[in-house]
C-alpha positions, -999 to 999 in steps of 0.1 A, spaced: -71 874 280 -42 897 262 -5 892 259 19 921 249 50 909 232 86 937 236 113 930 215 152 940 225 173 926 199 212 917 207 235 897 185 266 877 201 293 869 177 318 855 199 324 819 209 342 829 242 311 846 254 285 819 243 306 796 268 310 819 297 269 824 295 262 785 294 223 780 296 207 766 326 200 731 328 218 718 291 235 691 298 269 686 284 257 708 251 284 728 234 275 748 203 300 752 176 306 772 145 289 810 142 261 817 116 249 853 112 227 867 140 197 845 139 160 857 140 129 840 155 91 848 158 71 845 190 36 842 188 7 834 216 -18 805 206 -49 819 202 -69 796 227 -43 798 252 -19 829 251 3 814 283 15 793 255 39 803 232 52 794 196 87 799 189 103 795 155 140 799 143 142 819 115 179 811 104 190 795 70 221 787 77 224 771 111 227 732 120 215 735 153 199 759 176 195 762 215 169 781 232 173 798 266 137 798 282 138 808 319 103 807 332 90 785 307 83 748 303 103 734 288 133 759 302 155 746 269 148 732 235 167 721 207 139 724 183 138 747 155 102 751 162 83 747 198 59 754 220 63 767 254 42 778 287 46 804 309 24 799 335 27 829 358 26 863 345 57 885 342 84 898 318 108 870 305 135 873 279 141 847 248 176 839 239 184 820 206 220 809 202 224 790 168 257 776 150 263 774 113 270 747 94 299 759 79 315 764 115 321 801 110 310 807 147 280 815 165 254 841 175 228 847 199 195 869 196 172 879 227 140 887 228 116 901 257 80 887 264 56 899 288 28 876 301 -2 894 314 -17 871 339 -13 835 353 -24 804 332 -58 794 340 -63 764 355 -91 739 360 -99 708 380 -89 685 351 -97 645 352 -59 639 357 -52 670 383 -83 654 401 -65 621 402 -29 637 416 -46 659 442 -76 638 454 -102 652 434 -87 688 441 -102 689 477 -88 711 499 -70 681 522 -51 670 487 -36 636 483 -7 619 493 17 591 474 43 569 487 65 541 470 48 508 465 68 478 483 65 455 452 91 456 430 103 478 406 94 507 428 128 524 415 142 517 383 175 535 367 190 529 334 209 552 308 177 563 288 140 573 289 130 541 280 159 520 292 163 509 328 188 480 324 212 499 353 188 487 386 156 476 394 147 473 433 133 441 445 103 436 468 105 459 499 142 465 487 141 504 497 145 516 529 123 525 558 130 557 554 118 558 519 86 539 525 74 564 550 80 592 531 48 609 516 46 632 487 17 655 489 -2 677 463 -30 700 471 -51 719 443 -57 749 456 -30 773 452 -9 742 437 10 733 467 35 704 471 47 692 506 78 663 510 67 648 545 96 627 550 87 622 587 123 643 593 146 623 572 155 616 539 181 590 523 212 609 509 225 595 479 255 614 476 266 608 514 263 566 511 226 563 509 224 577 548 191 589 562 199 627 565 177 648 589 159 677 567 130 696 562 122 702 527 92 723 537 61 733 517 64 748 479 43 753 449 41 730 417 32 731 380 9 708 367 17 711 328 -3 692 302 14 678 271 49 692 279 67 658 281 82 637 263 56 620 237 31 645 249 27 632 286 18 658 313 44 669 338 47 675 374 73 704 381 87 710 416 106 738 426 145 735 419 153 723 457 125 698 458 124 657 447 98 635 445 107 600 459 143 599 456 167 627 462 189 627 435 158 628 407 153 657 387 124 684 397 105 678 363 86 646 360 71 630 328 39 610 344 41 574 327 9 567 345 -15 579 366 -47 563 383 -68 567 415 -42 543 433 -11 544 411 12 571 400 43 562 377 68 593 367 101 596 348 128 621 358 163 629 349 191 619 373 206 648 388 240 660 407 238 677 442 236 708 426 207 701 411 221 697 375 209 669 354 233 645 345 247 636 307 228 602 312 207 585 337 169 583 341 147 571 369 113 554 368 93 557 401 65 542 411 41 552 435 9 541 452 -19 567 469 -18 570 507 -53 557 520 
């Protein structure tokens, strides 16, 4: 397996340009100040060339912001990070940096080429999620016990709300969220209706259809695995983000955490869900 990396450098030294090109899915994050044009290195990992290590090479930046379309994660604020490209193709990596002396901001862009899709085997966790990777797949539905839906301001703080026993709507309890290993297919089987949180929690007739998903190992908070759905899909509640950290996964129970998002699919500056599902027999 090989990877070719091609570089196309460009520098931006205007705050107005930077703000007009706000990176995708960055939550109310403003870069202040302008350093010298930053540089960064890009290196595939020897054991998995679909995983790329990115390292900022800049001495006068007090904060950095990466734009990583097509990768997981899609954005990063770390000076050094490891990202995953699950699909073959050409991608641009952009590093924005702002200087500690507040002299402005600058950006550098580089192009990389991923030669083939990331190999994916039926790991133990993927087998639990998809029903032993068999063709029929596996579906999950909300538990009816307390705490099926928890909401709070932070990743580990769910102080805003916790659903009581049987506290969800029938249109939520009959939802089935199904994963199939072959071609990594996700389906939201909502029996014709989903609860719309942006319209008074009314049941809306909608069909989300079938799409693919990504099972990303170790890319979540604390090294947790992630389920990454298409941007227009969700698991559990409509206003939960499509990127879900797996907190617990057993044969019968799946617990995930996801950001709160708005109708446009953009994560809110504050707010996290913890959602608990049980396997459908």
